[in-house]
py3Dmol code that shows the C-alpha trace and the ligand (Angstrom):
import py3Dmol

protein = """\
ATOM      1  CA  MET A   1      -1.059   7.768 -24.364  1.00  0.00           C
ATOM      2  CA  ASP A   2      -1.477   4.341 -26.163  1.00  0.00           C
ATOM      3  CA  GLU A   3      -4.944   3.069 -27.085  1.00  0.00           C
ATOM      4  CA  ARG A   4      -5.151   0.642 -24.275  1.00  0.00           C
ATOM      5  CA  LYS A   5      -8.518   0.246 -22.697  1.00  0.00           C
ATOM      6  CA  ASN A   6      -6.959  -0.538 -19.194  1.00  0.00           C
ATOM      7  CA  PHE A   7      -8.118   1.865 -16.476  1.00  0.00           C
ATOM      8  CA  ALA A   8      -6.164   2.697 -13.303  1.00  0.00           C
ATOM      9  CA  VAL A   9      -7.639   3.498  -9.914  1.00  0.00           C
ATOM     10  CA  ALA A  10      -5.145   4.949  -7.301  1.00  0.00           C
ATOM     11  CA  ILE A  11      -6.051   4.731  -3.668  1.00  0.00           C
ATOM     12  CA  ASP A  12      -3.703   6.631  -1.312  1.00  0.00           C
ATOM     13  CA  GLY A  13      -3.903   7.268   2.347  1.00  0.00           C
ATOM     14  CA  PRO A  14      -2.413   6.648   5.652  1.00  0.00           C
ATOM     15  CA  SER A  15      -1.911   3.260   7.417  1.00  0.00           C
ATOM     16  CA  GLY A  16      -5.145   1.555   8.602  1.00  0.00           C
ATOM     17  CA  ALA A  17      -7.600   3.707   6.695  1.00  0.00           C
ATOM     18  CA  GLY A  18      -9.020   0.369   5.111  1.00  0.00           C
ATOM     19  CA  LYS A  19      -7.347   0.923   1.839  1.00  0.00           C
ATOM     20  CA  SER A  20      -6.458  -2.782   1.128  1.00  0.00           C
ATOM     21  CA  THR A  21      -9.804  -4.398   2.079  1.00  0.00           C
ATOM     22  CA  LEU A  22     -11.700  -1.764   0.323  1.00  0.00           C
ATOM     23  CA  ALA A  23      -9.442  -1.646  -2.932  1.00  0.00           C
ATOM     24  CA  ARG A  24      -9.461  -5.482  -3.137  1.00  0.00           C
ATOM     25  CA  SER A  25     -13.204  -5.674  -2.948  1.00  0.00           C
ATOM     26  CA  VAL A  26     -13.659  -2.736  -5.346  1.00  0.00           C
ATOM     27  CA  ALA A  27     -11.210  -4.364  -7.750  1.00  0.00           C
ATOM     28  CA  ARG A  28     -13.062  -7.673  -7.620  1.00  0.00           C
ATOM     29  CA  GLU A  29     -16.429  -5.698  -8.430  1.00  0.00           C
ATOM     30  CA  LEU A  30     -14.677  -3.976 -11.458  1.00  0.00           C
ATOM     31  CA  GLY A  31     -12.883  -6.871 -12.801  1.00  0.00           C
ATOM     32  CA  ALA A  32      -9.543  -5.322 -12.354  1.00  0.00           C
ATOM     33  CA  VAL A  33      -6.293  -6.505 -10.528  1.00  0.00           C
ATOM     34  CA  TYR A  34      -5.781  -5.214  -7.095  1.00  0.00           C
ATOM     35  CA  VAL A  35      -2.172  -4.265  -6.490  1.00  0.00           C
ATOM     36  CA  ASP A  36      -1.093  -3.727  -2.749  1.00  0.00           C
ATOM     37  CA  THR A  37       2.137  -1.798  -3.260  1.00  0.00           C
ATOM     38  CA  GLY A  38       2.644  -1.674   0.637  1.00  0.00           C
ATOM     39  CA  ALA A  39       3.425  -5.457   0.266  1.00  0.00           C
ATOM     40  CA  ILE A  40       6.311  -4.555  -2.178  1.00  0.00           C
ATOM     41  CA  TYR A  41       7.838  -2.214   0.371  1.00  0.00           C
ATOM     42  CA  ARG A  42       7.270  -4.695   3.171  1.00  0.00           C
ATOM     43  CA  THR A  43       9.351  -7.345   1.225  1.00  0.00           C
ATOM     44  CA  VAL A  44      12.287  -4.977   1.178  1.00  0.00           C
ATOM     45  CA  GLY A  45      11.559  -4.109   4.971  1.00  0.00           C
ATOM     46  CA  TYR A  46      11.532  -7.900   5.583  1.00  0.00           C
ATOM     47  CA  CYS A  47      14.680  -8.424   4.024  1.00  0.00           C
ATOM     48  CA  ALA A  48      16.475  -5.884   6.082  1.00  0.00           C
ATOM     49  CA  TRP A  49      14.886  -7.387   9.212  1.00  0.00           C
ATOM     50  CA  ARG A  50      15.943 -10.794   8.401  1.00  0.00           C
ATOM     51  CA  ARG A  51      19.500  -9.784   7.736  1.00  0.00           C
ATOM     52  CA  GLY A  52      19.585  -7.771  10.872  1.00  0.00           C
ATOM     53  CA  ILE A  53      20.091  -4.515   9.066  1.00  0.00           C
ATOM     54  CA  ASP A  54      18.819  -1.401  10.911  1.00  0.00           C
ATOM     55  CA  PRO A  55      16.070   0.049   8.723  1.00  0.00           C
ATOM     56  CA  GLY A  56      17.540   3.514   9.143  1.00  0.00           C
ATOM     57  CA  ALA A  57      21.114   2.592   8.063  1.00  0.00           C
ATOM     58  CA  ALA A  58      20.823   4.173   4.528  1.00  0.00           C
ATOM     59  CA  GLU A  59      24.204   2.912   3.160  1.00  0.00           C
ATOM     60  CA  GLU A  60      23.440  -0.802   4.191  1.00  0.00           C
ATOM     61  CA  ILE A  61      19.896  -0.637   2.671  1.00  0.00           C
ATOM     62  CA  ARG A  62      21.327   0.762  -0.516  1.00  0.00           C
ATOM     63  CA  ALA A  63      23.801  -1.914  -0.758  1.00  0.00           C
ATOM     64  CA  LEU A  64      21.191  -4.618  -0.205  1.00  0.00           C
ATOM     65  CA  LEU A  65      19.277  -3.547  -3.404  1.00  0.00           C
ATOM     66  CA  PRO A  66      21.591  -4.992  -6.151  1.00  0.00           C
ATOM     67  CA  GLU A  67      21.457  -8.279  -4.377  1.00  0.00           C
ATOM     68  CA  ILE A  68      17.768  -8.721  -4.166  1.00  0.00           C
ATOM     69  CA  GLN A  69      14.957  -9.451  -6.420  1.00  0.00           C
ATOM     70  CA  VAL A  70      11.501  -8.627  -5.479  1.00  0.00           C
ATOM     71  CA  THR A  71       8.619 -10.151  -7.696  1.00  0.00           C
ATOM     72  CA  MET A  72       4.941 -10.783  -7.279  1.00  0.00           C
ATOM     73  CA  ASP A  73       2.167 -12.952  -8.821  1.00  0.00           C
ATOM     74  CA  TYR A  74      -1.311 -13.920  -8.008  1.00  0.00           C
ATOM     75  CA  ASP A  75      -2.467 -17.316  -6.767  1.00  0.00           C
ATOM     76  CA  ALA A  76      -5.659 -19.260  -7.941  1.00  0.00           C
ATOM     77  CA  ASP A  77      -7.659 -17.319  -5.225  1.00  0.00           C
ATOM     78  CA  GLY A  78      -6.347 -13.939  -6.721  1.00  0.00           C
ATOM     79  CA  LEU A  79      -4.185 -13.385  -3.865  1.00  0.00           C
ATOM     80  CA  GLN A  80      -1.049 -11.283  -4.333  1.00  0.00           C
ATOM     81  CA  ARG A  81       1.928 -13.127  -3.400  1.00  0.00           C
ATOM     82  CA  MET A  82       5.275 -11.673  -2.747  1.00  0.00           C
ATOM     83  CA  TYR A  83       8.731 -13.287  -3.488  1.00  0.00           C
ATOM     84  CA  LEU A  84      12.210 -12.293  -2.207  1.00  0.00           C
ATOM     85  CA  ASN A  85      14.846 -13.874  -4.460  1.00  0.00           C
ATOM     86  CA  GLY A  86      12.221 -16.346  -5.477  1.00  0.00           C
ATOM     87  CA  GLU A  87      11.104 -17.364  -1.881  1.00  0.00           C
ATOM     88  CA  ASP A  88       7.628 -16.889  -1.155  1.00  0.00           C
ATOM     89  CA  VAL A  89       7.368 -14.283   1.723  1.00  0.00           C
ATOM     90  CA  THR A  90       3.723 -13.337   1.561  1.00  0.00           C
ATOM     91  CA  LYS A  91       3.091 -14.465   5.023  1.00  0.00           C
ATOM     92  CA  GLU A  92       6.348 -13.207   6.706  1.00  0.00           C
ATOM     93  CA  ILE A  93       5.888  -9.528   5.543  1.00  0.00           C
ATOM     94  CA  ARG A  94       2.777  -9.421   7.687  1.00  0.00           C
ATOM     95  CA  LEU A  95       4.665  -9.877  10.933  1.00  0.00           C
ATOM     96  CA  PRO A  96       3.916  -6.915  13.178  1.00  0.00           C
ATOM     97  CA  GLN A  97       7.485  -5.778  13.273  1.00  0.00           C
ATOM     98  CA  ILE A  98       7.766  -5.498   9.644  1.00  0.00           C
ATOM     99  CA  SER A  99       5.437  -2.385   9.314  1.00  0.00           C
ATOM    100  CA  MET A 100       8.024  -0.189  10.761  1.00  0.00           C
ATOM    101  CA  TYR A 101      10.743  -1.680   8.745  1.00  0.00           C
ATOM    102  CA  ALA A 102       8.739  -0.979   5.554  1.00  0.00           C
ATOM    103  CA  SER A 103       8.054   2.548   6.583  1.00  0.00           C
ATOM    104  CA  ARG A 104      11.761   3.281   7.202  1.00  0.00           C
ATOM    105  CA  VAL A 105      13.119   1.710   4.143  1.00  0.00           C
ATOM    106  CA  SER A 106      10.440   3.270   1.967  1.00  0.00           C
ATOM    107  CA  ALA A 107      11.925   6.657   2.817  1.00  0.00           C
ATOM    108  CA  LEU A 108      15.020   6.030   0.696  1.00  0.00           C
ATOM    109  CA  PRO A 109      14.672   7.314  -2.740  1.00  0.00           C
ATOM    110  CA  GLU A 110      16.758   4.406  -4.096  1.00  0.00           C
ATOM    111  CA  VAL A 111      14.311   1.932  -2.677  1.00  0.00           C
ATOM    112  CA  ARG A 112      11.559   3.864  -4.258  1.00  0.00           C
ATOM    113  CA  ALA A 113      13.204   3.949  -7.620  1.00  0.00           C
ATOM    114  CA  PHE A 114      14.025   0.215  -7.350  1.00  0.00           C
ATOM    115  CA  LEU A 115      10.275  -0.654  -6.823  1.00  0.00           C
ATOM    116  CA  MET A 116       8.927   1.775  -9.335  1.00  0.00           C
ATOM    117  CA  ASP A 117       8.999  -0.305 -12.541  1.00  0.00           C
ATOM    118  CA  MET A 118       7.139  -3.207 -11.158  1.00  0.00           C
ATOM    119  CA  GLN A 119       4.378  -1.034 -10.045  1.00  0.00           C
ATOM    120  CA  ARG A 120       4.036   0.814 -13.353  1.00  0.00           C
ATOM    121  CA  ASP A 121       4.381  -2.510 -15.312  1.00  0.00           C
ATOM    122  CA  MET A 122       1.191  -3.740 -13.517  1.00  0.00           C
ATOM    123  CA  ALA A 123      -0.667  -0.759 -14.737  1.00  0.00           C
ATOM    124  CA  ARG A 124       0.542  -1.168 -18.219  1.00  0.00           C
ATOM    125  CA  ARG A 125      -0.452  -4.690 -18.503  1.00  0.00           C
ATOM    126  CA  TYR A 126      -3.793  -4.779 -16.521  1.00  0.00           C
ATOM    127  CA  SER A 127      -6.710  -2.533 -15.326  1.00  0.00           C
ATOM    128  CA  VAL A 128      -5.722  -1.967 -11.686  1.00  0.00           C
ATOM    129  CA  VAL A 129      -6.888  -0.727  -8.457  1.00  0.00           C
ATOM    130  CA  MET A 130      -3.645   0.035  -6.819  1.00  0.00           C
ATOM    131  CA  ASP A 131      -3.313   1.293  -3.213  1.00  0.00           C
ATOM    132  CA  GLY A 132      -0.347   2.952  -1.508  1.00  0.00           C
ATOM    133  CA  ARG A 133       0.997   6.285  -0.513  1.00  0.00           C
ATOM    134  CA  ASP A 134       2.184   7.905  -3.673  1.00  0.00           C
ATOM    135  CA  ILE A 135       0.197   6.106  -6.488  1.00  0.00           C
ATOM    136  CA  GLY A 136      -1.798   9.179  -7.483  1.00  0.00           C
ATOM    137  CA  THR A 137       1.047  11.675  -7.101  1.00  0.00           C
ATOM    138  CA  VAL A 138       4.140   9.689  -8.431  1.00  0.00           C
ATOM    139  CA  VAL A 139       3.532   6.189  -9.570  1.00  0.00           C
ATOM    140  CA  LEU A 140       0.528   6.639 -11.728  1.00  0.00           C
ATOM    141  CA  PRO A 141      -0.107  10.377 -12.157  1.00  0.00           C
ATOM    142  CA  GLN A 142      -2.309   9.652 -15.201  1.00  0.00           C
ATOM    143  CA  ALA A 143      -4.598   7.456 -13.227  1.00  0.00           C
ATOM    144  CA  ASP A 144      -8.275   7.683 -14.259  1.00  0.00           C
ATOM    145  CA  VAL A 145      -9.444   8.044 -10.775  1.00  0.00           C
ATOM    146  CA  LYS A 146      -7.507   9.155  -7.670  1.00  0.00           C
ATOM    147  CA  ILE A 147      -9.007   8.614  -4.144  1.00  0.00           C
ATOM    148  CA  PHE A 148      -7.249   9.752  -0.862  1.00  0.00           C
ATOM    149  CA  LEU A 149      -8.741   7.617   1.874  1.00  0.00           C
ATOM    150  CA  THR A 150      -8.300   8.578   5.512  1.00  0.00           C
ATOM    151  CA  ALA A 151      -9.825   8.212   8.971  1.00  0.00           C
ATOM    152  CA  SER A 152      -9.151   9.401  12.379  1.00  0.00           C
ATOM    153  CA  VAL A 153      -6.006   7.962  14.008  1.00  0.00           C
ATOM    154  CA  GLU A 154      -8.148   6.323  16.712  1.00  0.00           C
ATOM    155  CA  ASP A 155     -10.442   4.613  14.144  1.00  0.00           C
ATOM    156  CA  ARG A 156      -7.434   3.305  12.125  1.00  0.00           C
ATOM    157  CA  ALA A 157      -5.634   2.072  15.512  1.00  0.00           C
ATOM    158  CA  ARG A 158      -8.993   0.313  16.310  1.00  0.00           C
ATOM    159  CA  ARG A 159      -9.197  -1.472  12.985  1.00  0.00           C
ATOM    160  CA  ARG A 160      -5.586  -2.487  13.117  1.00  0.00           C
ATOM    161  CA  TRP A 161      -6.176  -3.760  16.679  1.00  0.00           C
ATOM    162  CA  GLU A 162      -9.173  -5.971  15.496  1.00  0.00           C
ATOM    163  CA  GLU A 163      -7.171  -7.220  12.602  1.00  0.00           C
ATOM    164  CA  LEU A 164      -4.116  -8.358  14.671  1.00  0.00           C
ATOM    165  CA  LYS A 165      -6.361  -9.923  17.316  1.00  0.00           C
ATOM    166  CA  GLU A 166      -8.247 -11.834  14.517  1.00  0.00           C
ATOM    167  CA  ARG A 167      -4.904 -12.961  13.078  1.00  0.00           C
ATOM    168  CA  GLY A 168      -3.783 -14.361  16.367  1.00  0.00           C
ATOM    169  CA  THR A 169      -1.041 -11.738  16.942  1.00  0.00           C
ATOM    170  CA  PRO A 170      -2.824  -9.238  19.269  1.00  0.00           C
ATOM    171  CA  LYS A 171      -1.101  -5.993  20.385  1.00  0.00           C
ATOM    172  CA  ASP A 172      -1.751  -3.404  22.919  1.00  0.00           C
ATOM    173  CA  PHE A 173      -4.072  -0.682  21.674  1.00  0.00           C
ATOM    174  CA  GLY A 174      -1.962   2.195  23.096  1.00  0.00           C
ATOM    175  CA  GLU A 175       1.080   0.860  21.374  1.00  0.00           C
ATOM    176  CA  LEU A 176      -0.666   0.700  18.115  1.00  0.00           C
ATOM    177  CA  LEU A 177      -1.929   4.213  18.424  1.00  0.00           C
ATOM    178  CA  GLU A 178       1.592   5.392  19.118  1.00  0.00           C
ATOM    179  CA  GLU A 179       2.961   3.242  16.196  1.00  0.00           C
ATOM    180  CA  ILE A 180       0.346   4.590  13.588  1.00  0.00           C
ATOM    181  CA  ARG A 181       1.101   8.199  14.702  1.00  0.00           C
ATOM    182  CA  GLN A 182       4.788   7.451  14.220  1.00  0.00           C
ATOM    183  CA  ARG A 183       4.244   5.724  10.778  1.00  0.00           C
ATOM    184  CA  ASP A 184       2.007   8.645   9.687  1.00  0.00           C
ATOM    185  CA  TYR A 185       4.704  11.031  10.661  1.00  0.00           C
ATOM    186  CA  ASN A 186       7.420   9.049   8.865  1.00  0.00           C
ATOM    187  CA  ASP A 187       5.301   8.696   5.602  1.00  0.00           C
ATOM    188  CA  ALA A 188       4.180  12.246   5.468  1.00  0.00           C
ATOM    189  CA  HIS A 189       7.560  13.882   6.325  1.00  0.00           C
ATOM    190  CA  ARG A 190       9.981  11.902   4.339  1.00  0.00           C
ATOM    191  CA  ALA A 191      11.600  13.959   1.392  1.00  0.00           C
ATOM    192  CA  ALA A 192      11.035  11.120  -1.222  1.00  0.00           C
ATOM    193  CA  SER A 193       7.396  11.029  -2.346  1.00  0.00           C
ATOM    194  CA  PRO A 194       5.816  11.948   1.006  1.00  0.00           C
ATOM    195  CA  LEU A 195       2.130  10.855   1.695  1.00  0.00           C
ATOM    196  CA  ARG A 196      -0.121  13.479   0.366  1.00  0.00           C
ATOM    197  CA  ALA A 197      -3.251  13.739  -1.620  1.00  0.00           C
ATOM    198  CA  ALA A 198      -2.845  14.457  -5.331  1.00  0.00           C
ATOM    199  CA  GLU A 199      -4.456  17.754  -6.343  1.00  0.00           C
ATOM    200  CA  ASP A 200      -7.164  15.928  -8.434  1.00  0.00           C
ATOM    201  CA  ALA A 201      -7.874  13.189  -5.865  1.00  0.00           C
ATOM    202  CA  VAL A 202     -11.117  12.838  -4.153  1.00  0.00           C
ATOM    203  CA  TYR A 203     -10.710  12.999  -0.483  1.00  0.00           C
ATOM    204  CA  LEU A 204     -12.718  10.412   1.372  1.00  0.00           C
ATOM    205  CA  ASP A 205     -12.901  10.234   5.252  1.00  0.00           C
ATOM    206  CA  THR A 206     -14.129   6.825   6.463  1.00  0.00           C
ATOM    207  CA  THR A 207     -14.260   7.637  10.183  1.00  0.00           C
ATOM    208  CA  GLY A 208     -17.196   5.868  11.725  1.00  0.00           C
ATOM    209  CA  ASN A 209     -18.311   4.320   8.327  1.00  0.00           C
ATOM    210  CA  THR A 210     -19.089   0.663   7.982  1.00  0.00           C
ATOM    211  CA  PHE A 211     -17.230  -1.233   5.315  1.00  0.00           C
ATOM    212  CA  GLU A 212     -20.091  -1.433   3.030  1.00  0.00           C
ATOM    213  CA  LYS A 213     -20.785   2.319   3.107  1.00  0.00           C
ATOM    214  CA  SER A 214     -17.127   3.164   2.249  1.00  0.00           C
ATOM    215  CA  ARG A 215     -17.099   0.548  -0.496  1.00  0.00           C
ATOM    216  CA  GLY A 216     -20.335   2.060  -1.929  1.00  0.00           C
ATOM    217  CA  GLN A 217     -18.924   5.591  -1.916  1.00  0.00           C
ATOM    218  CA  ILE A 218     -15.688   4.471  -3.684  1.00  0.00           C
ATOM    219  CA  LEU A 219     -17.640   2.529  -6.376  1.00  0.00           C
ATOM    220  CA  GLU A 220     -19.736   5.593  -6.900  1.00  0.00           C
ATOM    221  CA  ILE A 221     -16.723   7.897  -7.441  1.00  0.00           C
ATOM    222  CA  ILE A 222     -15.152   5.420  -9.753  1.00  0.00           C
ATOM    223  CA  LYS A 223     -18.234   4.757 -11.772  1.00  0.00           C
ATOM    224  CA  GLU A 224     -18.848   8.614 -12.090  1.00  0.00           C
ATOM    225  CA  ARG A 225     -15.421   8.905 -13.672  1.00  0.00           C
ATOM    226  CA  ILE A 226     -14.883   5.850 -15.868  1.00  0.00           C
ATOM    227  CA  GLY A 227     -18.456   4.624 -16.293  1.00  0.00           C
ATOM    228  CA  GLN A 228     -17.609   1.132 -15.162  1.00  0.00           C
TER     229      GLN A 228
END
"""
ligand_1 = """\
20
DC
O 0.257 -0.184 3.225
P 1.253 -0.714 4.267
O 1.094 -0.337 5.686
O 1.434 -2.243 4.084
O 2.710 -0.190 3.846
C 3.786 -0.338 4.568
C 4.875 0.832 4.441
O 5.332 1.010 3.112
C 4.150 2.216 4.718
O 4.460 2.551 6.184
C 4.845 3.271 3.878
C 5.480 2.318 2.796
N 4.719 2.520 1.402
C 5.130 3.579 0.700
O 6.140 4.198 0.999
N 4.526 3.744 -0.534
C 3.550 3.049 -1.060
N 3.077 3.261 -2.198
C 3.143 1.955 -0.272
C 3.642 1.673 0.873
"""
view = py3Dmol.view(width=600, height=400)
view.addModel(protein, "pdb")
view.setStyle({"model": 0}, {"cartoon": {"style": "trace"}})
view.addModel(ligand_1, "xyz")
view.setStyle({"model": 1}, {"stick": {}})
view.zoomTo()
view.show()
């Protein structure tokens, strides 16, 4: 360990548990940088989609990697922006069809290895609140605080339904429920860094919670451990 004063908070969990909104808000409160690692995988998923590559075609996805550059920065409002070969794709990676592409390409160990350095580099340079699926287990096993955030599949589908409606891209609730179940299955059953709680993670189930309640619980967990 170096003598850096940076701290790292890892927040892992399934899709739609509220990780990103909570992590962003908590990072702001703590003066840390929020890193959305799902956006990084989405950028590779988006690239496959745009080039018409089947996300399950492992050989083609592998062949794509040497040709692409995935980078990120933060705009004046502190929003994480994603770039694919220098092109800002921050908006495009949120298209509903990209969720499944991201989930599929993220199952490939080569994709995970390709994106590892940029994630670790952020934690070397800044205090971070980083959310994803394998942050506490693989990316930052030395994180100061690890939280595994989850909620019932119905609660998560409902939140996603509300979010998409607000964004102007509504989707059928039953379809969303099925998609979330499928993504949970993909993310938890892949061989490479499957979604699971780190042994030293605090498990937090937010089913039925208000945002404020979950936020308060997370801040309490963090403050207990790093005295921020
Ligand atoms: O968090 P999200 O829904 O934006 O992530 C999109 C997909 O990326 C998700 O289905 C699984 C994958 N992912 C991952 O494998 N590891 C991470 N650390 C973050 C996301």
